[in-house]
C-alpha positions, 0 to 999 in steps of 0.5 A, a space after each residue: 926612670 930613677 925618679 918616677 919608679 921610686 914607689 913601685 911594688 916588686 911585682 910592678 917593677 918586675 913587669 917593667 923590667 921585662 916588658 918595657 924598655 927604659 930608654 926607647 919607650 915612646 909615649 904621648 905627652 897626654 900619656 906621660 901626664 896621665 902617669 904623673 897625675 894619676 898613677 905616680 901619686 898612687 904608687 908613691 903613697 902605697 910603695 915607697 916606704 918598703 922599696 926606697 932608700 931605707 928599705 928594700 923588701 924582696 931585695 928590691 930598691 926602686 930609687 936608683 937606676 941600678 936597683 930598677 934594672 936589677 929587680 927583686 926576688 920576683 921575676 914574673 912579668 906583671 904588666 903587658 903594655 896596652 893589654 890590661 886583660 893579660 896583665 897580672 898587675 890587675 889581678 894582684 891589686 884586685 886581690 884575686 885568688 891565687 896571687 899575692 895581694 898588693 898592697 897587703 894592708 888593703 885593696 885599692 879603690 875602684 877608681 885607683 884600679 881603673 887608673 892603673 887599667 887606663 895606664 896599662 892601656 896607654 902602654 904603661 908609660 913613664 918618663 925617662 930620667 935625665 941628667 939635671 943641669 948642675 945649676 937648674 936656676 941657670 936654665 935658659 928659660 929662667 933667664 931674663 929675655 934679652 934682645 940679641 944682636 943681629 948675626 952677620 950673614 953672607 947672603 944679605 939679599 935673601 933676608 927680607 927681615 931681621 928674623 931671616 938673619 937668625 935662620 940664615 946664620 945657622 944655615 950658612 954655618 952648616 954649609 947649607 942654603 935656604 930653599 927657593 921661595 914658594 910660588 904664589 899659589 903655594 904661598 896663598 894656600 899656606 897662608 890662608 890655611 895658617 890664618 883661617 883654617 880654610 882653603 883660599 877661594 879661586 877668586 882670592 887666588 886669582 886676585 893674588 896672581 894678578 897683583 904684581 905690587 911689591 906688597 901683594 903678599 902683605 895685603 893677603 896677610 892683612 886681609 886674612 888677619 882681618 877675617 872673622 875666620 882668623 879668630 875661629 882658627 887661632 881661638 881653636 889653638 888656644 882652646 886646646 891648651 885651655 882644655 875646653 870641652 862642652 862636658 865634664 867627663 870623668 865620672 859624671 859626664 854632665 853638660 857644660 851648657 854654658 862653656 860656649 860663652 868662654 869659647 866665643 870670648 876666646 874667638 872674639 879676643 883673637 879677632 879683636 887682637 886683644 893684647 896677650 897680656 890682657 888676655 891672660 889677666 882676664 882669664 885669671 882674674 877677670 872678675 877682679 878687674 874694674 868695668 862700668 860697662 855691663 857688657 864688658 863686665 860680663 866679658 870679664 866674668 866669662 873669661 874666668 871660665 878658663 879656671 872652671 873648665 877642667 874635668 872633675 870627679 863630681 861624685 868623689 865621696 871625699 870632699 876635701 880630696 875633690 877640692 884639692 884635686 881641682 886646685 891641682 888641676 888649675 895649678 897644672 893647667 896654668 903652669 903649662 899653658 901660660 908658663 910652659 912649666 909642669 908645676 903640678 909635679 911638685 904636689 907630692 915632693 920637690 920637682 925632680 927636674 925643675 927648681 920648683 919646690 913643694 913649698 912653691 906648689 902649695 904657695 901657688 895652690 893657696 891662691 886657687 884654694 882661696 878662689 871659688 870655682 865650685 858652689 859645693 863639693 857634695 855629691 853630685 858636686 856643682 861648679 860655680 857660674 857667674 850671673 850675666 843677668 841684666 837688672 831687668 832680668 834680675 827683677 823678673 826672676 825676683 818677681 817670679 820667685 816671689 810669686 812662686 813663694 806665694 803659690 806654695 804658701 797657698 798650696 800649703 794652706 789648701 792642703 789641710 782643708 777637706 771640702 771638695 772645692 778646696 781639693 779641686 783648687 789644690 789640684 789646680 794649684 799643684 798643677 800650676 806649680 809643676 808647670 811653673 817649675 818646668 817653665 821657670 825662667 833661666 838667667 844667663 850665666 857662665 862658668 867662671 870664678 869669683 873670690 872665695 875665703 882667703 886662706 893659706 893651705 898646709 903642705 900635704 905630705 905625699 900630696 895626701 890631705 890626710 897627712 897635712 904639715 905646716 901652712 905655706 904662705 901664698 906666693 909665687 915660685 921663687 925661681 921666677 918671682 924671687 925670694 923677696 916677693 911682696 906678700 899677697 893680701 890677706 883679705 883676697 885670693 891673690 889672683 889679681 897679683 898672680 895675673 899681673 905677675 904672669 903678664 909682666 914684661 919681667 916674667 921670662 917665660 910668658 912671652 917666650 911660650 906664646 911666641 913659640 906656640 905661634 911659631 909651631 902652628 906656622 912651621 909644624 914644630 916650635 923653636 922649642 919642640 916641647 911647646 908645653 914644657 920649657 923646663 929641664 925635661 923640655 927640649 932646648 930651642 933650636 934658635 934661642 936668639 931668635 926666640 928671644 928676639 921675637 919675644 922682645 919685639 912681641 912685647 914691644 908691639 904691645 903683646 899683639 898677636 896679629 903683629 907677630 903673625 905679620 912679622 913671621 909671615 912676611 919673612 923669607 923663612 916663612 915664604 920658602 918652598 918645600 923643595 928637597 935638598 939631598 945635602 941638607 936632608 943628610 946634614 939636617 934630616 929633621 929640618 931643625 935649621 929650617 932649610 925648607 918649608 915643612 909639608 904639614 897635614 891639616 888638623 881634624 877641624 881644618 879637614 872637615 871645614 875644608 870639605 864643607 868649604 870647597 863643596 859650598 856647604 859651610 855655614 859661616 854663622 858664628 858663636 852660640 850654644 854647642 849643646 841644644 839637646 840637653 840642659 846645663 848640667 844635664 847628663 849627656 848619656 841617656 838610660 841606654 848609655 848612649 851619647 845623643 849629641 849630634 854633629 850634623 851641623 855644617 857650621 865650622 868645627 870650632 862650634 861643634 860640641 866637644 864631649 869628654 870621653 866620647 869625642 866626635 869620631 872624625 876628630 879622633 880619627 885625625 888626631 884631635 887632642 884629648 880634651 881632659 888634658 891641655 895639649 899645645 901640640 898635635 901628633 899626625 898619624 897616618 892610618 888606613 881608617 883615614 882613607 876609609 873616611 874619604 871613601 865611605 863617610 857620609 860627610 865625604 860623599 855629601 861633600 863630593 855631591 855638593 862639589 859636583 853641583 858647584 862644578 856644574 853651576 855653569 851649564 855651558 862648560 866643557 868637561 875639560 873646563 869643568 876639570 879646571 873648575 874642580 882643581 881651582 875649587 879643591 886644590 887652588 891650582 890649574 890641572 896639568 894636561 895629563 891630569 885632565 886626560 886621566 880625569 876625563 878617562 875616569 869619567 868615561 869609565 864610570 859612565 860606562 859602568 853606570 850605564 850598565 847599571 841602567 842609570 839615565 844619562 844625567 844621573 850617570 854623568 852626575 854620579 861619575 863626576 861625584 866619584 871623581 870629585 871624591 877622589 880629588 878630595 881624598 888626595 894627599 894634596 887636599 889635606 896637606 899644605 906645603 
């Protein structure tokens, strides 16, 4: 609390004291990020002068824990978390009648009041204070990656790889044993979902069960890594941290009509096993990399969409503020995505926890201020798109434009003539011009970046562009790049050098961060659980030596993600069962030592895709535009304020539109992240509406009907054999005898009920089986992997 409450006005502080606990309040990373980016700068700008170390108006000091707990002269609660409608704060900042006007010198803007309202809706979160390390530069993540010695273990036989020894050593030191290995059905289901986001087919399961060779599972892993579905699955994980969306969000929610090109670039990069260092370099500076191949050149331009995809306030009246806010979003995204650092926290002041100074921030911000991602900042602002046109396409558009110029000149000439023939000709040519405008050829393009005007930017006091200080030379954070880093070129932005520095083997964070992200999606939590924050506020790794061992080998393997998957998945650690152990659960209830496999629920996209896959409805067509009902830069909402985007497609979820401010309801229901901010992790909630989805949603019912059709594909099967078919398709296993009896009993009950309703025998049979299929699809076993 000591840091982020330093600028609150007395009424806000009073409310926090009465309504919000200082240490127990829980908030999502997105909520914390919203506070840091939107609310904290506002509070700093408006309140710190009166309630900091020098002044304590109303007997209130807000730069110490004691001062916050003590409060001020006003004891009235102002903020009721999650309930802005009952929070006095909003009436105060709106200068309503009967309350003190805050700030007294002038009312906040509508957008600032909206930010405070949103903050309260989110529960008015703020990060708790920590005790910083005496020497932050010695923090584990800032130290160079080293290959550690392999630990000694007693149960050498259990270790299928050197990776296992790091896990086993900690288990043995705690007096614990690893769980037994998972059975083959469990293992192939786990691996197939992990690598493709889809359930295994009955044929795949049977083939694995029959393969008794020592490398049977390795062959499964290699097959899955070679599947196009691998890139769709793991590309989606990257799109989470790239804050991918098909619309801008915020004030002008217009269509990112060409964002799909970046999405497809990401998926292809994963499928091609593009070296991760190259993958990062292309996204930061693809336009600056040499290429003589036109297709490859376009791919490099598309990659820079990473810098352009963020949400923007396109109608911001203050153009300079808009520019710097966009730069801030880019700095923050790059920091957390690639380095696991909250660099954006240093915009207004030195980072309160990490050794990142405000000078570090503006040195890096200058790189992005020298980069062009916007065509202009005038309302409504327009983002930059790189042309992907071929020479032939460019010639055609040039010819079209030349003809249009001639037509306009001819119309101008006719306009001054009064004879009837000229008037008729004028009307004809004007209609022709309108038709040409409607059907004008559109050259292919992609959201992205190019070089702007190289410039150093001034340090902005409190992050405010109206209070500039001295210029800060473009450079990288000293804690990572050192005091003696070479100066960036004066005639270029510095993005090329930035990309090479981030993707360097000498950078202590880059490899660690991605290895930890991959581990998180295989095990349910990372070795560092705060996957987007490797700074002092982040969690320490549970197995630091293992993290460095994996990062070192990842780089040695040519930054190959597929080799990393293989190394992890062929370990005994990955292949453990989820068998419970009461002793271990008592000693390590969170399973941080990994004494068994974690049971995990599928994410939103995998749940939807699984429903379509097992029912035979899934359309495997790859790539292409996500939005077909609106043009690029067009408004997503019509005059009735309705979003007309539809989600009726049966394609994989990664190809569905991602609309900021109006995310697909199925995705929202199952905890998909807010596309306005990056998120390398996902929460897992359990709420009643999820059950209602499986009971009532058109998707669940349509999938149940289609699954019934698959169960009845072979006409001569008995009902008992159909139960076997249903379990093989939906759950990847054989049913137990009691399960068969329960399902057949349910079928008989349903048929009687439908008979009473007057249905014919065939309809009764199909409706009964569809109800049973729906129950199986609604089971926990269908949406959880173990």
